[in-house]
C-alpha positions as CSV (number, residue, x, y, z in Angstrom):
1,X,41.6,3.9,55.7
2,X,41.2,6.6,58.3
3,X,40.2,5.0,62.0
4,X,38.8,6.9,64.8
5,X,38.2,5.7,68.2
6,X,34.9,6.5,69.3
7,X,34.2,4.1,72.1
8,X,30.8,2.7,73.2
9,X,29.8,1.7,76.9
10,X,27.6,-0.9,75.2
11,X,29.4,-4.1,75.2
12,X,30.2,-7.3,77.6
13,X,32.1,-10.7,77.4
14,X,31.8,-12.8,74.3
15,X,30.8,-16.5,75.1
16,X,33.2,-17.8,72.4
17,X,34.8,-17.3,69.2
18,X,34.0,-15.0,66.3
19,X,32.8,-16.7,63.0
20,X,30.0,-14.4,61.9
21,X,30.4,-10.8,60.1
22,X,26.9,-9.0,60.1
23,X,26.6,-5.7,58.1
24,X,23.8,-3.2,58.7
25,X,22.9,0.2,57.8
26,X,22.3,3.2,60.4
27,X,18.8,4.1,59.3
28,X,19.0,7.4,61.0
29,X,18.7,10.8,59.2
30,X,22.6,11.5,60.0
31,X,25.8,10.0,60.9
32,X,26.4,12.2,63.9
33,X,22.9,10.8,65.1
34,X,23.6,7.5,64.5
35,X,27.1,7.7,66.3
36,X,25.5,9.4,69.2
37,X,23.0,6.4,69.6
38,X,25.7,3.8,69.3
39,X,27.6,5.3,72.0
40,X,24.7,6.1,74.4
41,X,24.6,4.0,77.4
42,X,20.8,4.4,77.6
43,X,20.2,3.2,74.1
44,X,21.9,-0.3,75.0
45,X,22.9,-0.8,71.1
46,X,26.2,-0.7,69.8
47,X,28.3,-2.3,66.9
48,X,32.0,-2.9,66.6
49,X,32.5,-0.3,63.8
50,X,30.5,2.3,61.7
51,X,31.9,3.7,58.4
52,X,30.5,7.0,57.2
53,X,29.9,8.5,53.7
54,X,33.5,9.8,53.6
55,X,34.8,6.3,54.3
56,X,35.9,7.1,58.0
57,X,35.8,4.1,60.0
58,X,34.6,4.7,63.9
59,X,35.9,2.1,66.5
60,X,33.3,1.5,69.1
61,X,33.8,-1.9,70.8
62,X,36.9,-4.2,70.7
63,X,36.3,-7.3,68.7
64,X,37.1,-9.4,71.5
65,X,34.2,-8.0,73.2
66,X,30.5,-8.6,72.3
67,X,28.7,-5.5,70.8
68,X,24.8,-5.4,70.9
69,X,23.8,-5.0,67.4
70,X,21.9,-7.9,66.0
71,X,19.0,-8.4,68.7
72,X,16.7,-11.0,68.3
73,X,18.3,-13.2,65.6
74,X,19.1,-16.3,64.1
75,X,21.7,-18.3,61.8
76,X,22.8,-21.8,61.3
77,X,20.9,-23.0,64.4
78,X,22.3,-20.3,66.7
79,X,20.3,-17.6,68.4
80,X,23.0,-15.7,70.1
81,X,24.1,-13.9,66.9
82,X,26.0,-11.0,68.8
83,X,28.1,-13.7,71.0
84,X,29.6,-14.7,67.5
85,X,29.7,-11.9,65.6
86,X,31.4,-8.5,64.6
87,X,28.9,-6.0,63.5
88,X,29.6,-3.0,61.0
89,X,27.2,0.0,60.6
90,X,27.1,1.4,57.3
91,X,25.8,5.2,57.5
92,X,22.9,5.5,55.4
93,X,19.4,6.9,56.0
94,X,17.9,3.8,55.3
95,X,14.1,2.8,53.9
96,X,12.6,5.0,56.4
97,X,14.5,8.1,56.0
98,X,15.3,8.0,52.3
99,X,17.6,5.0,51.1
100,X,20.3,5.9,48.8
101,X,23.2,4.0,47.3
102,X,26.3,3.6,49.5
103,X,29.2,5.9,48.9
104,X,32.2,4.7,47.0
105,X,34.5,5.8,49.5
106,X,32.2,4.1,52.0
107,X,32.3,0.7,50.3
108,X,36.3,0.8,49.7
109,X,36.7,1.3,53.4
110,X,34.7,-1.5,54.3
111,X,36.4,-3.7,52.0
112,X,39.8,-2.8,53.6
113,X,38.2,-3.4,57.0
114,X,36.2,-6.6,56.4
115,X,39.3,-8.1,54.6
116,X,41.2,-7.4,58.1
117,X,38.7,-8.9,60.2
118,X,38.6,-12.2,58.0
119,X,42.4,-12.2,58.3
120,X,41.9,-12.3,62.2
121,X,38.8,-14.6,62.6
122,X,37.8,-17.9,60.9
123,X,34.6,-16.7,59.3
124,X,33.1,-18.7,56.6
125,X,31.9,-17.1,53.4
126,X,28.4,-17.9,54.0
127,X,28.5,-16.3,57.5
128,X,29.0,-12.9,55.9
129,X,25.5,-11.6,56.5
130,X,23.2,-8.7,56.3
131,X,20.9,-7.9,59.4
132,X,17.9,-8.8,57.3
133,X,19.5,-12.3,56.8
134,X,19.6,-12.9,60.7
135,X,16.5,-11.0,61.5
136,X,14.2,-11.1,58.5
137,X,11.0,-10.6,60.3
138,X,12.3,-7.1,61.8
139,X,15.1,-5.6,59.5
140,X,15.6,-4.9,55.9
141,X,19.1,-3.6,56.2
142,X,21.7,-3.3,54.6
143,X,18.9,-3.5,51.8
144,X,18.7,-4.1,48.2
145,X,21.2,-1.3,47.1
146,X,24.1,-3.0,49.0
147,X,26.7,-4.3,46.9
148,X,27.1,-7.7,48.0
149,X,28.4,-8.9,44.5
150,X,31.2,-6.6,44.8
151,X,32.3,-7.7,48.2
152,X,32.3,-11.4,47.3
153,X,34.7,-10.5,44.3
154,X,36.7,-8.9,47.0
155,X,36.8,-12.3,48.8
156,X,34.1,-11.2,51.5
157,X,30.8,-13.1,51.3
158,X,29.1,-15.3,48.7
159,X,27.6,-14.4,45.4
160,X,26.5,-17.2,43.0
161,X,28.7,-17.7,40.4
162,X,26.7,-19.7,37.8
163,X,24.2,-18.0,35.8
164,X,21.3,-19.5,37.4
165,X,18.7,-21.6,35.2
166,X,14.9,-21.1,36.3
167,X,14.0,-24.4,38.0
168,X,10.7,-25.3,39.9
169,X,10.8,-25.9,43.6
170,X,8.2,-26.5,46.2
171,X,7.7,-24.0,49.1
172,X,8.7,-26.5,51.8
173,X,11.7,-28.0,49.8
174,X,13.0,-24.2,49.2
175,X,12.6,-23.5,52.9
176,X,14.5,-26.7,53.8
177,X,17.6,-25.5,51.2
178,X,17.2,-22.0,53.1
179,X,17.6,-23.7,56.5
180,X,20.3,-25.6,55.2
181,X,22.1,-22.6,54.3
182,X,21.6,-21.2,57.3
183,X,18.6,-19.2,57.5
184,X,16.2,-19.7,60.2
185,X,12.7,-20.8,59.1
186,X,9.3,-21.7,60.5
187,X,8.7,-23.8,62.7
188,X,12.3,-23.1,64.1
189,X,11.9,-19.3,64.4
190,X,8.6,-17.4,64.7
191,X,9.1,-15.7,61.1
192,X,6.7,-16.3,58.1
193,X,8.6,-18.0,55.3
194,X,7.6,-15.0,53.2
195,X,9.8,-12.7,55.2
196,X,12.7,-15.3,55.0
197,X,12.4,-15.6,51.1
198,X,12.1,-11.5,51.1
199,X,15.4,-11.3,53.1
200,X,17.1,-14.0,50.8
201,X,16.0,-11.9,47.6
202,X,17.7,-8.8,49.2
203,X,20.9,-10.3,49.4
204,X,21.2,-12.6,46.5
205,X,18.4,-11.2,44.1
206,X,17.9,-7.5,44.7
207,X,16.5,-7.1,41.3
208,X,13.0,-8.6,42.4
209,X,12.1,-8.6,45.9
210,X,8.6,-10.1,46.3
211,X,8.9,-12.9,48.8
212,X,8.0,-15.7,46.1
213,X,10.3,-18.5,46.3
214,X,10.2,-19.0,42.3
215,X,12.5,-20.9,40.2
216,X,15.3,-18.2,39.8
217,X,15.2,-18.0,43.7
218,X,15.7,-22.0,43.6
219,X,18.6,-22.0,41.0
220,X,20.3,-19.0,42.9
221,X,20.3,-20.9,46.2
222,X,21.3,-24.3,44.6
223,X,24.3,-22.3,43.2
224,X,25.0,-21.0,46.6
225,X,24.8,-24.3,48.2
226,X,27.0,-25.8,45.5
227,X,30.1,-23.4,46.6
């Protein structure tokens, strides 16, 4: 893994320990545009790392400092996601500029980087998240093309290990289970349940993203909670 120092001024003191890893895509036309923005004091955004398509890792903010990557967000009862997390940006134009699969070298570098982060911080598997998981009303990244299953197989995050069996579950019961897993759901957050279900599907059932909490989604969520 090639590591390049590219410091950002956009960080401050952490209020406590790290227990989350949040993955993003840059959502900009080029890597250089994304890197420039993440290091621009006027932009007031940053991440701890960015990984480009060639697998080069850029370090912007020390892990012991709070980077400004998650914005208004929520997970497992906590609204200060930035204070608890390490953020990694993956260079990708995203849905706005022509979303494409992530490069092989990029994912290889991410796995090495994330395994190192997990060795340094006590991050539960269900706290390895996408930006859309913690901000479903605003964000879609890293999106349905992100290889969550491959990361889980490398010991990074969760993937349902059982073949899901369709089951029937009402919206409220499914919302309660989403909350138990960690998602912010109404009335605890001002986000429609459909947006939260869509975020869940982007992460755990990318083959069908329709915002409908059907039996397959219920079975997948049950398998995850069983882990």
